[in-house]
Structures are given as C-alpha cells and as structure tokens.
N, C-alpha and C positions, 0 to 999 in steps of 0.2 A: 369366367367370373366367379363361379361357385367355389373355385379352389383358391380364390384370392383372400389372403389373411394379412392384416396389418398388425405389426408388432412394434409399437412405438412409432418411430419415423420410417421404419423399414417395411416394404411390401414383399411378401413371400407367397409363392404359389405352392400349395401343398395338396397332395393326393394321398388319402389313407387307404391302406390295404391290410387285410388280415395276414398275420405273419407268425411263424413259430420259430423260435431260436432254441435249438436243442429240444427240450421238453416244455419250454416256457411259451405260452401262447400270449399274443398281444396284437398290437397294431403297429404298422410301420408307416411313417409319414415320409413320403418322397417330396423333397422341398427344392424349389428353384428360387434363388435370390438373383434377379436380373441385374440389380445394382452391383452386387459382389461379382457376378459373372463378368460384367463389363469392366470393372476395375481390375480384376485379375488378368483378363486378356490384354488390356492395354498396357499394364505393367510389364507383362511378359514380352509383348511386342516391342516396347521401348528398349528392353534389354537386348532383344534380338537385333534390332536396328543398330544399337551401339556395338554389339559384337561384330556385325557385318563391317562396320567402319574399322574396328580393330583388326579384323582379318585382312582387310584391304591394305592396311598399313604393315601387314606382316607381324602384328603383335599378338600376344597370347590372349585368350578369352577365358571367361569363367568355365570351370568344368561342367556346370549345369547347362551351359549353352552349346557345348560340343555336339550333343545328339541331334541338334537342329540343322547341322551343316554336313555336307559331304567332304571328301578329301580335298576338293578344289575350292571350298568355302562357299558353295552354293546352298541356298536355303532349301531344306527338304520340306515341302508343303505337307506331305502326309504325316511327318513327325509333328509338325505344328498342329495340324488338325487333331491328331491323336491326343496331344497334350491338352488341347482346349475342349475336348469332348465332354468332360464332366465339370468344367468351370461353373461355379455358382450353385452346384447341386450338393445336397447333403441329405442325410436320412436320420430320422429319430424313431427309436423303438420304445414303446410304452406298454406296460402290462395293465395300465388303468384304462377303462373305457371312456376316454376323454374326447371331446370334439377337437378338431384341428386347431381352433383359435386358442383354447386353453392349453393344449399340449405345447404349442409353439411358444406361447407366452411364458409358461413355466420354464421351458428349456432356455430360451434366449435371454431370460432375466435371471439366469442361474448365478450371475456374478453379484447377486445382492449381498452375500456375505463379504465378498471382496470389497464392495463399495462401502460396507459398514466399517471395515477396518480402515479404509481410506478416510472416512469421515472422522473416525476416532483419532487418527494420526494428524489429520488436517484441521478441519474447522473446530473440533472440540479440544484439540491440543492435548491429547493424552501424553505425548512425549514432547520434550523431556520432562522427567519427574524431578523437580528441584526440592525434594524433601528427603529426609533421612530417617526420621522417627516413624515407627511402624504405623501408628495411628494416623499420622498425617499422610502417609503414602496411601493407606486405605481410603481416607477421606478424599484425596485427590482423584483416585481411580473411580470411586463412587460418584463423585460429581461429574466426571467426564462421561460415565455411562448414563447418568441421569440426563446430561445434555444430549446424548445421542438418542435417548428415549424421546425427548421433546422434539428433536429433529425428525424422528420417525413419525411421530404424531402429526407434525407439520406436513411432512411428505404425504401422509394419508389424506389429510384435509385438502391438499392441493392436487390430488390425483386427477381431477378433471380440468386442471389448468395447465398452462405451459411453463409453470415456474417450479424449478427444483428448490428445495428448502434454503440452500445457501444464497441463491439469487433473490429469493423472497425476503430474506433477512437483510440483504443489502438494500433492497428497495425500501424497506420499512425503517432503515437506520436514519433516514432523513426526516422521519416523522417526530414531531415534538409538540409539547403543550406548554403554553405560557400561563403563569399564575401571577395575578396582581392582587395586592392587599393594601388597604388603607388602615394603618394601625390606630389612627385616631378615631375614625368613624366605624371601625370594625367591619369594613366593607371588603369583600373578597369576590374575585371573578377569575375564571379560567377560560382559555380559548385554545382549541387545537388548530394548528396551521392547516390550511385547506389541503385535502387529500388529492393526490394525483389519481388518474383513472387506474393506473397500475396498482397503487396502494389500496384503493377501494376494492378492486377485484380480489386481491390477496386477503384482505380482512373479511370480505363477504364469504370467501371460501372457508375460512377458519371458523368464524361465528358472526352471523349477521347482527347479533345483539351488540357486538363490540362497536358497531357504527353509532349506535345510540349513545354509548358511553363517551365516544370521541366527539359527539356533537357539541 
C-alpha cells in the first residue's frame, strides 16, 4: 500500500531507488500499472488465439506471432511467459528529489503541451484562419490564445472536480437569465433559470460569489 500512487484515474505501484546514470545521480522509480499489464496481456493473447486458428487453416500469420509457435504450430509457453514478463512495468529516472506522487504526476501528465495544441485546434478554433490582412490574422491568433488562457484558468479552478473545461462549458451553455421590463411604469426584474446540481458545482468551483449574482 505504501507504493500505491493514483495519477488521475490510473493506479500505479512505484518503488523509488537511488540510481546513477553515467555520472548523473538521481532516483529511479520502478512502476507497475496493473491495468496496462492486463490490457497488454489480453491483447497479445487474443492475437495468439487468432494466429492459432490461422495456422490450423494452413494460413500465414503475422511475423510478430511466429516466435510463439514451433514448426508444428504448437504454442511455446516459455516464449509467451518471456514476452509477458515485463508487461505493465516501466521506469522513470529523475534528478530532482521528488516524492513518488509528484514524480509520476509530472511524467504521466507530460502531454499537457499536446493537449494545449489540441484545444487550440479544437474548442478555440485556431484553424482555419479566414483572414488575409496581417492585423486581422494577428487579432485572430491573439483571441484564440486568450481563449485558451481562459480555458486554462477554468481548468485550474475545476481541478478538484470531475469536469474538464469543455464539458463544464457545455453544462453551462444551458444557463440563461430572463429580463422583464415595463416601459410605462419603469419596472424591471430579472430571473436566472434554476441551476442544476452540476451547474451549481461548476460555478462554486470557479467563484462562489457568482451564485449571489445569479440569484
């Protein structure tokens, strides 16, 4: 249990050891992802079973499957055990004196930059650029980066919830406010439609004071 680390929805068992790579000293995290181990093994075994059927029919199999069978098409259990030996295992080397939780979080969330570009291409619609004048192109890119900044801030505020920013925006898109005005008596009133529990959770995570403004 002392080696159990949760990274998002994934559970990893990690053991830290002092390690030197060349002349560089640091720590090596030996990691086991049982979910990945199970997935990798079952995928390989599915391919092996399919290859067995192909061999029984006298048909060719994938080159990667050939080492698992002898010349008569019988499964070589030792070759399968050898292939499965390190399934689900990985190692991470760090020169910083980080605890296992922080080291694994930094490593397995390393696709943050890639996700940023995906957001720019997707939800903020950086492409296509339907402008030709330099100033308008600059304004278009600036507004898209500004949109991504707001998405990043929203993601930060929602860090303790289960809502990514795009899903949160979808939930809030149904929120609206009704304004009524009597031009003769100069009477005005406004009402926000009742919030769902999900909308209320999202708004509280961003700023509790917003609930007062929506009341």
